[in-house]
Structures are given as structure tokens and as C-alpha cells.
C-alpha positions, 0 to 999 in steps of 0.5 A: 940595357936601359941606358941604351934604350932610353936615349933611343926612345927619348930621341924618337919622341923628341923627333916626333914632337919636333916634326909635329910642331914644325909641320903645324905651320906651313913651310914655306908660307902660303901667301903674302899680305898685299898680293890680294888681287888677280892679275889680268893674265893669271900670273902671280897666283902661285907666289913662288912660281908666278908664271904658273898658269899665266896666259901666253905660256905653253901647255903642260903635260899630265901624262908621259907617253911611252907608247910608240905609235906606228901606222896611225889611221887617217884622222878622217877615218877615225872620225867616220868610224868612231865619232860621226853621228849615226843619226840623221842631222838634227835627230841625235839622241837626247842626253839620258840624264836630262841635262839641258843644253844650257849645262854645256853652254856653261861648260863651254865658258869653263873651257874658254876660261882655261883653253885658248890655243894660239892658232899659229902655235898650238903649244901655246895657251893664250889664256890663263889656267884659272877660273878667272872669267877670262872670256868676260874680263880678258886674258891680258891688261889690254883686253881688260881695258876694253870693257872698263868704264873707269869712272871711279866706281869699278864698273864694266860697260853694260852687257860687254865681254872681252873675248870676241870668239864667244859670239861664234858659240851658240848664243846661250854662252854669250848670254851667260857672260852677260849675266856675269857682266851684270853681276859684276856691276851689281857687286861694284855698286853694292860694295861702294854703297856699303863702303865697309871701311869708309875709304871710298867716295860716292860720287868719286873724287874729282882728284884723278889720282884718288879717283883712279885708286878707288876705281882700281880697288873697287873693280878688282874687289868686284872681280874677285867676288864675281870670279868666286860666284863663277866658281860657286856655279862650277862646284854647286851647279855644274859638278853637283849636276855631274854627280847627279845630286840635285835630281835626287834632292840632295844638297850635299856637295864636295868641299875642296876649299878647307885646310885639312891634314892627311893620315900622317898629319901632313897638310894637304896642299892648297893655293899652289897654282894650276897649269892646264895640260894638253890632255885636258884640252882634248878632254874639254870638248863638248861636241857630242852633247851639242843640242839638235837646235845648236847643231842647226844654229852651227850649220847655219853659221858655218854656211855663212862662212863657207858658202860653197861647201856643206860643213860635212865636206870641209877640210882643214885647209878650208877651215884655216882659209875661213879663219883668215877671212874672218880676221881680214873681214872678207866675210858675211858682214853679220860675222864681223866681230867689232873690236869694241865690245860695246858694239858687239851683238850675238845670236841675232839680238841687238843692243838698245840705245843704252848699250844694253840688251833687252832682258826679254831677249836674253831670257828667251835665249837662256830659257830656250837653253834650259828647255832644249835637251843636250844630246848624249855622250859617246861614240858616233854622237858628233854632228857632221857640222863639227867634223872639221873640229874633231879632225883638228882635235885628233891632229892636235893630239898627234902633234902634241905627242899625247899619251894613249887612252890606257896610259891616261887611265893609268895616270889617273890611277885606273885599271887599263882596258884589257880589250876594246870590248871592255872599253866599249861593249857595243860590238860594232864600236869595239870592232871598228876601233879594233880594225883601226888600232889592232890592239887596245894599247894603241887606242889614241887618247882623243877617240878613246875619251870621246867614244868610250862607253857612257855611264848609265844615268843611275851611276852618273848625272853626266853620263859620259865615259867613266874615264872622262868623268873621273878626270873632270872631277879631279880637274875641278878639284885641282882648279879650285883647291889650287887657286889661292884666291879661292883658298888661302886668300879667300877672306872677308878682308879681301872680298868685303864682308858683303862679298864674302857672304854673297858667294857662300853656298846655301844648302837649304835653298830651293835648288838644293845648294845651286848658285846660278838661280841667284844670278838669274833672278838678280839679272832678270827679276821679271823673267826668273821668278823664285818658284820656277823650275826654269830658275831653280833647275836651269841645267835640266830640261823641264821634263826631267825636272818635273819627273825628278821632283815628283817624289821630292815635293812630297818629302819637302812639302813644297811646290814648284812652278813648271810653267815657263815665265815667257819673255814675250808671247812670241819667243821665236821658238815652239810654245811647248813648255814641259813636254818636249 
């Protein structure tokens, strides 16, 4: 008997040891030496599937849709019954968690970094699937060239960004891009001055070949560091805000970057790439949370494009006709986007003779973004000015054949809704949805996500529906853990020691680990002092921050400045400070 048992025991122990030792090292290898910079179009992030997430690829699909849709309601009926705001124009309800409109100006940069649907081929995404600041740097080499100085120092033209469509967003989004433009140039100048390996020359060499080699290395290194700073804001300001941590004075946050093993001792993957899907394209639309001020701005913009119709009366055919006129230049001159990023203006502010925007003007836009509250998530919250955008979203979802709301929940590992009342406990909303769709299993993904009952502030900083919140958090982790430039290739060697140190999270700073305050102080030192709540908590309204900090100040024995550092005596807005 012993002779039979012993070999089995020995073989079992042997196999366990071999598996343990074999799986100690990655198979296949995670990265190669030499592939240390991001490509302009996002290709090569996964070294084994280089086209994964590349700009110009078709969208992925997250969830298999098995439900057969029959007799779908008209998209306009869905909008009117479930999405259209039930409040008068510019009187929609404030965000219950106190998020400022600047939160979603930043969120729009995340959206535009990941999604750029080809207007002539909805299946195609013209930008990469990575947090690579493509609105700033461009989605291909041709776009990238338009913003580079190329003098051997790796600099960008001052206050430029590659993607022209950003000027059609409320101006805080473009102002934030200028912050990252300035941060890139700060980084490039700093790493050239540090010259840690002693290989760069300042001033650059007169030899064209040597100068261009230095230019490329400094530019690409600065871009790596700058993208890491963008990722830092995503995780430490944006996601932490969604979790409601900063308002409680909590500096803890999730750390998705480090290698670790599961309970079976198998490595949990990282740096394996990412490819965005149609489902998340539909999710990352922030129409309900547009502030009342931004609604006013958007209505005015659309009024310049469609002079004969109010935005609430626009049809999709009108929208496409307007897009055509924007492309041909047959439009109000103020709306023409100059192909040269150095000549573009936005939001009514103009460049100076040096090509830069005045700090005062940019700070005014950003600080007003902090002062104005975003609006609430949930059913019947979309301003009528964005009606045509919502109808297009519903029709895009149908053209893509996306799954239902319940199928998406199952894909996320969540329990399907058993009834419309479980999806939204408001009798009127649930009844309207039931009238449109008859059965909860027929509920389409787009209205299902955007009209789901919102979570209460005590449970979520985001205050969106649970399905959306769960999906956003999962996607945030996938985006950063799946990107090799934030994981396996995120090293002091690639970023320089200075760059590596610059993007590290500081949980002990005055904003409880947030990173955006550092960039605001760097870009606008005269307008963002280090003790101002406009600096330290820009993603929350001053009123909300003041209420949140009452208890926190007593605990940490620190005081904050609640007054806005005003860029000018007249900032083109109300004189209100913390009282809104």
C-alpha cells in the first residue's frame, strides 16, 4: 500500500512545487526593454496585441445581448417620458453630493480621451482606449505635430490642445486642458534642467539629427509624466470623490497599480491593454449633471448654430445639417475652429500677443466651475437643450444592438431588476417606463442607466444610479491597471527620478491625497493659494466644502481660507462667495 501512496504523494507535492515556481515569473513576459514611450494613436500598449485600443479601431462589446427587442418606443417618447427635465430651464436641482460643475468638466475630458465616434461610421472610435490625454496631444501623429514646438526642448506651443471639438464644450473643459499643456511644458523644462543622465544639451545641439533625437526623448518623457498626472487626478480626485472620501477627510483610496496574487497564488493581470466598448460609450455621457450655468451657455451656443430653432425643437436631421455647416465654415464666424491650435480661442477669452491666455481669465473660468453646482443625476434631469444629443444616444445604442439594462447588470455580477419599481421607486417614473417597455426585461440600456434611481449622498459621493456607479469604478480600475505605462513600465527609469517623484500620491497633503490642487497652484500661482478651498477642493462647491470641513478642521487643527482668490474685481459673474 505504501508503495502505491508514496508516488502519488510525491507526484502531488512535485507538481504543486513546479506550478508554484513556474507561476512565480510571468508567462509570457509582461514588457520589453525599448518600448518605453506611448505611440500617438495608442497602439502597442499591449505588446502581444498592439492594435488593442488603437485609435481608428471599432468599438468592443462588453455584454452579449440575447434579448429580442420588439416594438421599441420612439426615441423621442423615451426622452420625453424618462430623461427630459421636469423643471423650468436653468432651474434644475443641484447635485445632492455638492459636486461642482468642474467635476464634470474634468469628467468630459475623460470621456473625450476615450470616445470619439466617427460621425460617418458609428462603429469606429477615432481616439485611443487609454487615458493618454488625447484631447491635448491628439489621436494620431498628424494631430500631435500641430501642437509641438520641436526646438530640441520637448515643448508644446503655449496653451494649445490638439482636439478642436473641445471648444464646443462649456469652457472649463478647455481651461483644464490648458492646465495640462502648461504642466507638460513645466515637466519638459524641469527634466531638461535636471538632466539626470547627463545626455541632453541646453541649449540644444546645432546638429539637426542630435537636436531632434533630444527633442523626441524629452517630449515623450514629459508626455509619460503628464499622462501619469492625469491618471493621478482620475484616481485621487475623481474616483475618490465618487466614493465620497474627501468630504469625510479620508485620505485612503484604492491602489490598483501594484502586482499581487489571488487566493490561488496566481498573479492578477495588469498592463494587458484596454479596448473601450459601446456600452461604456453610452454610460459616459454627463448630460443630466450639466450645471444651470452650462445649460445657459450651451443654449446660447446652439442658438448660434441653429438660428431658426430652439434647441428643444431640433431633430437629428437638423443636428447633422449643423455639423455639415460647421465643417464647411458656413456658420457664425465665432464658431469656426481654426485648424492651427495656436490661433484657437474658447469661452469668450482671447490669446495675448505671446500666444498665451491670461492667467486671470483661465482662473476665472475654473473658479466659477468650482463655485457653480453640478445638477443631479437621474430620471427627468436632462436639460431640453441637449434633447437631440439624448435621442442620438438612444438611436446609437439601437444601431449597435446593445444589451438590455438587466443583461448589463448580470454582466457586472449584479442582480437583475425584478420590476420597474425596483429600478426606480418613484411611482411616476416607474409607471412611465412600464408604459413604454411593458416588462422590466425590455428596458433599454441607455434610459435604464440614465434614469435609474440615484443613490443618496450618504451612500455615494457620485449620487448616480448604483449600476452606473459600479460600472464606472470597474472601468476606472480596468483603465489604469490595464495600461502598461501606469503599471509594468511605470518606472523611475522611464519617467526620470524627478518625474516619478512628481506624480506620487501624497495622502498627507491638505486635500487628503488629491492631485489636481498641485497642478492648479503650478499653473496659476497668483490665483490659487495653498490654503484656499478653491485650490484644495475644486470638485466640490465652496458651500459643500465649508459644511464638510467644520468637523474636519477641529480634528486636524488646521484652518482653510473660504474666500475665493478673485482673478479680477469683475469676473463676469456674481460676487457670491461660499453662499450659493
